[in-house]
C-alpha positions in Angstrom: 33.3 18.7 -2.2 30.5 16.8 -0.5 30.8 15.7 3.1 30.8 12.0 4.0 27.6 10.3 5.0 28.5 8.6 8.3 25.7 9.2 10.8 23.1 6.5 11.6 19.8 6.7 13.5 21.6 6.1 16.7 23.9 9.1 16.0 21.0 11.3 15.1 19.1 10.4 18.3 22.2 10.9 20.5 23.3 14.2 18.9 19.7 15.6 19.4 19.1 14.1 22.9 22.6 14.8 24.2 22.6 18.4 23.0 19.3 19.0 24.8 20.2 17.4 28.1 22.8 19.7 29.6 22.6 23.1 31.4 18.9 23.2 30.7 18.5 20.3 33.2 21.6 20.5 35.4 21.8 24.3 35.9 18.6 26.1 34.8 15.9 24.4 37.1 17.1 26.3 40.1 17.2 29.6 38.4 13.8 29.0 36.7 12.3 27.8 40.0 13.2 31.2 41.6 11.2 32.8 38.8 8.2 30.4 38.5 8.1 28.2 41.6 7.0 24.5 41.3 5.2 25.5 38.1 8.6 25.2 36.5 7.7 21.6 35.8 4.9 22.9 33.5 7.3 25.4 31.9 9.5 22.5 30.7 6.5 20.7 29.3 5.2 23.8 27.5 8.7 24.6 26.1 8.8 21.0 24.7 5.3 21.4 23.1 6.3 24.8 21.7 9.4 23.3 20.0 7.2 20.8 18.1 5.9 23.1 15.2 9.4 24.3 14.4 10.9 20.8 14.7 8.3 19.2 12.4 8.6 22.0 9.9 12.4 21.7 9.8 12.2 17.9 9.6 10.0 18.2 6.5 12.3 20.7 4.8 15.4 18.8 5.7 14.1 15.6 4.2 13.5 17.6 1.0 16.9 19.2 1.1 19.4 17.2 3.3 22.3 19.7 3.0 24.9 20.9 5.5 23.3 23.6 7.6 19.9 22.6 6.3 18.1 24.9 8.7 19.7 27.9 7.0 19.9 26.3 3.5 16.1 25.8 3.5 15.4 29.4 4.6 17.6 30.8 1.8 15.6 28.7 -0.7 12.3 29.7 0.8 12.6 33.3 1.8 15.6 34.5 -0.2 19.3 35.2 0.5 18.6 38.3 2.8 16.5 36.4 5.3 18.7 33.3 4.8 21.8 35.1 5.8 20.1 36.4 8.9 18.9 32.8 9.6 22.3 31.3 9.1 24.0 33.7 11.4 21.3 33.4 14.0 21.6 29.6 13.9 25.3 29.8 14.2 25.0 32.3 17.1 22.4 30.1 18.9 24.3 26.9 18.6 27.6 28.5 19.6 26.0 30.1 22.6 24.4 26.8 23.6 27.9 25.2 23.5 29.3 28.0 25.5 26.5 27.6 28.0 27.3 23.9 28.3 31.0 24.5 28.7 30.3 27.0 31.5 28.1 24.4 33.2 30.8 21.7 32.8 33.4 24.1 34.2 31.3 24.9 37.2 30.9 21.2 38.1 34.5 20.4 37.4 35.7 23.3 39.5 33.5 22.1 42.4 35.1 18.7 42.2 38.7 19.7 41.7 39.0 23.4 42.4 39.9 24.4 38.9 39.6 27.7 37.1 36.3 27.6 35.2 37.4 29.7 32.3 40.5 27.5 31.7 38.3 24.3 31.9 35.9 25.8 29.4 38.6 26.8 27.0 40.3 23.4 27.1 37.0 21.7 26.5 36.3 23.9 23.5 39.7 23.2 22.0 39.3 19.4 22.5 35.9 19.3 20.7 36.9 21.6 17.9 39.9 19.3 17.2 37.7 16.2 17.5 35.2 17.6 15.0 37.8 18.6 12.5 39.2 15.0 12.5 35.8 13.6 11.5 32.1 13.6 12.3 31.9 9.8 12.6 34.5 10.0 15.4 32.7 12.9 17.1 29.3 11.1 16.6 30.7 7.8 18.2 31.9 9.7 21.2 28.5 11.3 21.5 26.8 7.9 21.6 29.0 6.7 24.4 28.5 9.9 26.4 24.7 9.8 26.0 24.4 6.1 27.0 26.3 6.9 30.3 24.1 10.0 30.9 20.8 8.2 30.5 21.9 5.4 32.9 22.6 7.9 35.6 19.4 9.9 35.0 17.3 6.7 35.3 19.0 6.0 38.6 18.1 9.5 39.8 14.4 9.1 38.9 13.9 5.6 40.2 15.6 6.4 43.6 14.2 9.9 43.9 10.5 9.4 43.2 9.9 7.7 46.6 11.6 10.6 48.4 9.3 13.3 46.9 7.3 15.4 49.3 3.9 16.6 47.9 3.8 19.6 50.1 6.8 21.1 48.3 4.6 21.8 45.3 2.5 24.3 47.2 1.8 27.1 46.2 2.3 25.8 42.6 2.5 29.1 40.8 3.4 31.7 43.4 4.5 34.4 40.9 1.4 34.1 38.6 0.8 33.1 35.0 2.9 35.9 33.6 6.0 34.6 35.3 5.2 31.1 34.1 5.1 32.1 30.4 8.2 34.2 30.8 10.0 31.1 32.1 8.8 29.0 29.2 10.8 31.3 27.0 13.7 31.2 29.4 14.0 27.4 29.4 13.2 27.0 25.7 17.0 26.7 25.1 16.7 23.3 26.8 15.3 21.9 23.5 17.8 23.5 21.2 19.3 20.2 20.3 16.3 19.3 18.1 17.3 21.8 15.4 21.0 20.9 15.5 20.3 17.8 13.4 19.5 19.9 10.4 23.0 21.2 10.4 24.5 17.8 9.8 21.8 16.5 7.4 24.3 16.1 4.5 26.2 13.6 6.6 23.2 11.4 7.6 22.6 8.1 6.0 19.0 7.5 4.8 17.8 10.9 5.9 14.2 10.2 5.0 14.0 7.7 7.8 16.7 8.7 10.3 16.0 12.4 10.6 12.3 12.4 11.5 12.5 9.2 13.6 15.7 10.3 15.4 14.3 13.8 16.2 10.8 12.6 17.3 12.3 10.0 19.5 14.7 12.5 21.0 11.9 15.0 21.7 9.6 12.4 23.3 12.2 10.7 25.5 13.9 13.9 26.6 10.6 15.6 27.4 9.7 12.7 29.7 13.1 12.8 31.4 13.0 16.5 31.8 9.6 16.4 33.5 10.5 13.5 35.8 13.9 14.9 36.7 12.6 18.4 37.5 9.6 16.8 39.4 11.9 14.8 41.6 14.2 17.8 42.1 11.4 20.2 43.1 9.8 17.4 45.3 12.9 16.7 47.4 14.5 20.1 47.9 13.3 23.0 50.1 12.3 26.0 48.1 14.9 28.2 49.8 17.6 25.8 48.8 16.5 25.1 45.2 15.8 28.8 44.3 18.8 30.1 42.4 20.9 26.9 42.8 23.4 26.3 40.0 23.6 22.6 40.8 19.9 21.7 41.5 20.1 18.0 40.4 23.2 17.3 42.4 21.7 19.0 45.4 18.6 16.9 45.0 20.6 13.7 44.7 22.4 14.5 48.0 19.0 14.3 49.8 18.2 10.7 49.0 21.5 9.3 47.8 24.0 11.2 50.0 27.5 12.2 49.0 27.9 9.4 46.5 24.7 10.4 44.8 25.8 14.0 44.6 29.1 12.9 43.0 27.2 10.6 40.6 24.9 13.4 39.4 27.9 15.8 39.1 29.4 13.2 36.8 26.1 13.0 34.9 26.1 16.8 34.6 29.6 16.8 33.2 28.6 14.1 30.7 25.6 16.1 29.7 27.7 19.3 29.2 30.2 17.3 27.2 27.5 15.9 24.8 26.0 19.4 24.3 29.3 21.1 23.8 30.4 18.5 21.3 27.0 18.5 19.4 26.9 22.3 19.5 30.3 22.8 18.0 29.7 20.0 15.5 26.5 21.6 14.2 27.3 25.3 14.7 30.3 25.1 12.3 28.1 23.5 9.7 25.6 26.4 10.0 28.1 28.6 8.2 28.6 26.2 5.3 25.4 27.0 3.3 25.7 30.8 3.4 29.4 30.4 2.5 28.7 28.1 -0.4 26.1 30.6 -1.6 28.7 33.4 -1.3 26.6 35.2 1.3 29.5 34.9 3.7 33.2 34.6 3.0 33.7 31.3 0.9 36.7 30.5 3.1 34.4 29.3 5.8 32.6 26.9 3.5 35.7 25.0 2.5 35.7 21.2 3.2 39.0 19.7 4.4 40.2 17.3 1.7 41.5 14.7 4.2 38.9 14.7 6.9 35.9 15.9 4.8 34.9 18.4 7.5 34.4 22.3 7.4 37.6 23.0 9.3 37.6 26.8 8.9 34.0 27.2 10.1 34.8 25.0 13.1 37.8 27.1 14.0 35.8 30.3 13.8 33.1 28.7 15.9 35.6 27.6 18.5 37.0 31.2 18.8 33.4 32.6 19.2 32.6 30.0 21.9 35.7 30.8 23.9 34.8 34.5 23.8 31.3 33.7 24.9 32.6 31.9 28.0 33.3 35.3 29.6 29.7 36.5 29.3 27.3 36.7 32.2 25.3 33.5 32.6 21.9 35.1 32.6 22.6 37.0 29.3 24.1 33.8 27.8 20.8 31.9 28.5 18.4 34.6 27.4 20.3 35.5 24.2 20.5 31.8 23.1 16.8 31.2 23.9 15.6 34.3 22.0 17.7 33.3 18.9 16.3 29.8 19.1 12.7 31.1 19.2 13.4 33.2 16.1 15.0 30.2 14.4 11.9 28.1 15.1 9.6 30.9 13.8 11.6 31.1 10.6 11.3 27.3 10.1 7.5 27.6 10.4 7.3 30.5 7.9 9.7 28.8 5.5 7.6 25.7 5.4 4.4 27.7 4.7 6.1 29.5 1.8 7.5 26.3 0.3 4.2 24.5 0.5 2.3 27.4 -1.1 4.8 28.2 -3.8 3.9 25.3 -6.0 7.5 24.3 -6.5 7.3 21.0 -8.4 10.7 19.7 -7.2 10.1 20.4 -3.5 9.7 16.7 -2.6 10.0 16.1 1.1 10.1 12.5 2.2 8.3 13.4 5.4 5.4 15.8 5.6 4.6 17.7 8.8 1.1 16.8 10.1 -1.7 19.3 10.7 -0.4 21.8 8.1 -0.8 24.8 8.3 -2.6 24.9 11.7 0.5 23.6 13.6 2.8 26.2 12.0 0.3 29.1 12.7 -0.1 27.9 16.3 3.6 27.8 16.7 4.1 31.3 15.3 1.5 32.6 17.7 3.2 30.8 20.6 6.6 32.2 19.7 5.3 35.8 19.4 3.5 35.4 22.8 6.6 34.1 24.6 8.8 36.8 23.1 6.3 39.4 24.4 6.4 37.9 27.8 10.2 37.9 28.0 10.3 41.7 28.2 12.2 44.5 26.6 15.6 42.8 26.7 14.2 40.2 24.4 13.1 42.8 21.8 16.5 44.6 22.0 18.5 41.3 21.5 16.2 40.1 18.7 16.4 43.4 16.8 20.2 43.8 17.2 20.8 40.2 16.0 18.5 40.6 13.0 20.2 43.9 12.1 23.7 42.4 12.4 22.7 39.5 10.1 21.0 41.8 7.6 24.0 44.1 7.5 26.2 41.1 6.7 24.0 40.4 3.7 23.6 44.0 2.6 27.3 44.9 2.7 28.7 41.5 1.6 26.4 38.9 0.1 24.0 41.2 -1.8 26.7 42.2 -4.3 27.9 38.6 -4.9 24.7 36.6 -5.5 21.3 36.7 -6.9 19.1 33.7 -6.1 15.6 32.6 -6.7 13.4 31.8 -3.7 10.1 30.0 -3.1 8.7 33.4 -2.1 9.3 34.6 -5.6 7.4 31.5 -7.0 4.5 32.3 -4.6 4.3 35.9 -5.6 4.4 34.8 -9.3 1.6 32.4 -8.6 -0.5 35.0 -7.0 0.2 37.9 -9.4 0.6 35.8 -12.7 3.8 37.9 -13.4 6.9 36.3 -14.8 9.4 36.6 -11.9 11.5 33.3 -12.1 13.4 31.4 -14.7 13.5 28.0 -13.1 16.9 28.0 -11.5 15.5 27.0 -8.1 13.6 24.1 -9.6 16.9 23.0 -11.3 18.8 23.2 -8.1 16.2 21.2 -6.2 16.3 18.6 -9.0 20.0 18.1 -8.4 19.4 17.9 -4.6 16.9 15.1 -5.2 19.3 13.2 -7.4 22.0 13.4 -4.8 19.6 12.6 -1.9 18.0 9.6 -3.7 21.3 8.5 -5.2 19.9 8.7 -8.8 22.6 7.9 -11.4 21.4 9.1 -14.8 21.1 6.4 -17.5 20.4 6.6 -21.2 16.7 7.0 -20.7 17.4 10.0 -18.4 19.7 11.5 -21.0 16.9 11.3 -23.6 14.3 12.9 -21.4 16.8 15.7 -20.4 16.8 17.0 -24.0 13.6 15.6 -25.5 11.1 17.6 -27.5 8.1 19.0 -25.5 4.7 20.1 -26.6 2.6 22.0 -24.0 -0.8 22.6 -25.7 -3.3 25.1 -24.4 -6.4 24.1 -26.5 -8.2 20.9 -27.3 -6.9 19.4 -30.6 -7.8 16.8 -33.2 -5.5 13.8 -33.6 -4.3 14.6 -37.1 -3.4 18.1 -36.1 -1.6 16.8 -33.1 0.4 14.3 -35.2 1.4 17.1 -37.5 2.8 19.1 -34.5 4.7 16.0 -33.3 6.2 15.5 -36.8 7.2 19.1 -37.0 9.0 18.8 -33.6 10.6 15.4 -34.1 11.3 14.9 -37.8 14.3 17.2 -38.0 16.0 15.5 -35.0 15.5 12.1 -36.6 16.4 13.0 -40.2 13.0 12.0 -41.5 10.6 14.1 -43.6 7.8 15.6 -41.6 5.0 14.3 -43.9 6.5 10.8 -43.9 6.8 10.8 -40.1 3.2 12.0 -39.7 2.0 9.1 -41.9 3.9 6.6 -39.8 2.2 7.9 -36.7 -1.2 7.7 -38.3 -0.6 4.2 -39.5 0.6 3.1 -36.1 -2.6 4.4 -34.6 -4.8 2.7 -37.1 -3.0 -0.6 -36.4 -4.1 -0.5 -32.8 -4.9 2.3 -30.4 -1.9 3.7 -28.4 -4.2 5.0 -25.6 -3.1 2.7 -22.8 -5.1 4.2 -19.9 -7.7 7.0 -19.5 -6.0 10.2 -20.4 -2.7 8.6 -21.4 -1.3 7.5 -24.8 2.1 6.1 -25.7 2.6 6.1 -29.5 5.8 4.1 -30.2 7.0 3.3 -33.7 9.9 1.5 -35.3 11.4 3.1 -38.4 13.8 1.8 -41.1 17.4 2.9 -41.3 20.0 4.2 -38.9 18.2 7.0 -37.0 18.8 8.2 -33.5 16.3 7.2 -30.8 13.8 10.0 -30.2 11.4 10.9 -27.4 8.7 13.6 -27.2 6.4 14.4 -24.3 3.2 16.3 -24.8 0.6 17.7 -22.4 -2.8 19.0 -23.4 -4.9 19.9 -20.4 -8.1 20.5 -22.5 -7.5 17.1 -24.2 -6.6 15.5 -27.5 -9.3 13.7 -29.5 -7.7 10.4 -30.3 -10.8 8.5 -31.3 -14.6 8.5 -31.0 -15.7 7.0 -27.8 -12.2 7.3 -26.3 -11.8 9.7 -23.3 -9.8 12.8 -24.1 -6.0 12.3 -23.7 -4.0 14.8 -21.7 -0.6 13.0 -21.6 1.3 11.6 -24.7 4.8 10.1 -24.7 6.1 9.4 -28.3 9.0 6.9 -28.7 10.7 6.4 -32.0 13.6 4.1 -32.8 15.2 1.9 -35.4 15.0 -1.9 -35.5 18.6 -2.0 -34.1 17.3 -0.2 -31.0 14.5 -2.7 -30.3 15.9 -3.8 -26.9 16.4 -0.2 -25.8 12.9 0.6 -27.1 11.5 -2.0 -24.7 13.6 -0.6 -21.8 12.3 2.9 -22.5 8.7 1.7 -22.6 9.2 -0.1 -19.3 10.7 3.0 -17.7 7.8 5.2 -18.9 5.3 2.6 -17.6 6.8 2.6 -14.1 6.7 6.4 -14.0 3.2 7.0 -15.2 1.8 4.3 -12.9 2.7 6.5 -9.9 -0.5 7.4 -7.9 0.1 11.1 -8.2 1.4 11.2 -11.8 -1.7 12.8 -13.3 -1.9 15.5 -10.6 1.7 16.5 -11.0 1.5 16.3 -14.8 -1.4 18.6 -15.1 -0.2 21.1 -12.4 3.5 21.5 -13.3 4.7 24.6 -15.0 6.8 24.9 -18.1 8.6 22.5 -20.5 11.4 21.7 -18.0 8.9 20.8 -15.4 7.3 18.2 -17.7 10.8 16.7 -18.3 11.6 16.7 -14.6 8.6 14.5 -13.9 10.4 11.7 -15.9 13.9 12.6 -14.8 12.9 12.3 -11.1 10.3 9.6 -11.4 10.7 6.4 -9.4 11.9 3.6 -11.6 14.6 1.0 -12.0 17.7 2.5 -13.5 20.4 0.5 -15.3 
């Protein structure tokens, strides 16, 4: 069962922005300041830049495959089920930990306002959001929009009122702990941008993903980066270093300097709103991270089931809720570092996956947004991720290795025995080694994804091309020999003698040339009697000699029908004309592999369908 498409551009922006603005802004700056000094402002900027390669890579892959848990789904299709299982569990772990981090932050502020038990507050918050997300993503998304609008209003007030109160001397010395500490803190605060990848988890439920996913994520990154920089700048500029270092409520402390008690309360409310948005978005998307590996039988299928009434993955959401509650009892520093490390690994996998998909030569990998500066952006991102992990120290290595081993063990002892799946990596290896490693099942799957994404409803023309005869010729050929091959392939299907059919084709060509454009011919004939409509597509890369003085023909589409089918004949001609006029038709036609690939060009071509 497919999930309901309910999310608009506003929802996409608010889910991404709201999930980024939380503990990363209202709790971390004080802890990060203690490690890096005023240079923490630069750390937030660098973390935002570092998130760009992974984000753009994931946006491209998600517009090609807008499925639930698309960050994991795309890795499975790119690098295979083993790495995909690791990626899916890493994504789920990261998003769940981010939600737990947000709930801890919310509980800290709520406890300060009303003297409540922080664990109880966190558990209640988790239960509320799990319930809300089970009831429906539209409802959860609408709540997210309201929370984010209120949050941005309070943040604007903080920046506008706080900038005049900034003291320049508080930024000296700017980097008291050196460059090493600065880069370590970049990795530490990288979790602040985790919301960017969350959108991929709900891609299946987004309307018009080609527009709303890239636009929503780019807007969220740009606007949130600006707000992070300005908010941290004001906070560092108004608070004494001794007060800011290690503070768990830095923004509220900053507001008390220039807005007094009311300002402190207002920023505490803003912090709670931020934590609510992050916890809601985290639980919403973490649950969906388990859906692709469950659908692919790499994880118990129980967690991939969609509730018939609410159209939400209720079992995955319940498991996520249980894990988040357990995470509430972890040490805050471990919670932050673990989530940041997993997020870095997830971004790195996104960059690697995109490179594999681009270089694999998959015909039906058709993103509606392409990441700019490929592959330099991805390579730079991978180098940055490796550098940051190195700077984070031994704990980062241990956590990374342990998490990767846990994910791989889940695949080895559970998923490996249940599923065999093609991946883009296999297509790339086949392309390099010229060995037969794939049978086209991934191309077929991507074809169905495109049909679902573009809302393509097959008509009679599609049905004909789905089963049409195909000739893929490897040597140049004369016209009469070519017509003999066409007759041999089509005549039995039409119930006409091969010799008679060959003569009909030759007569039609003498009547007027069927070469309609350089390299393209569309022989179409009307036959007597009650015969089924027939289609044949032919490719000859070296070229077919149609006539003297006529350029060699590489593409031939043969249409045959009775007089009774004249109207459909014209419809079919119009459909073919729309497809072959595509600017990149020739490139795709000459580069595609196999007979089914040639059919797919027509099955997925842009045209009017009736």
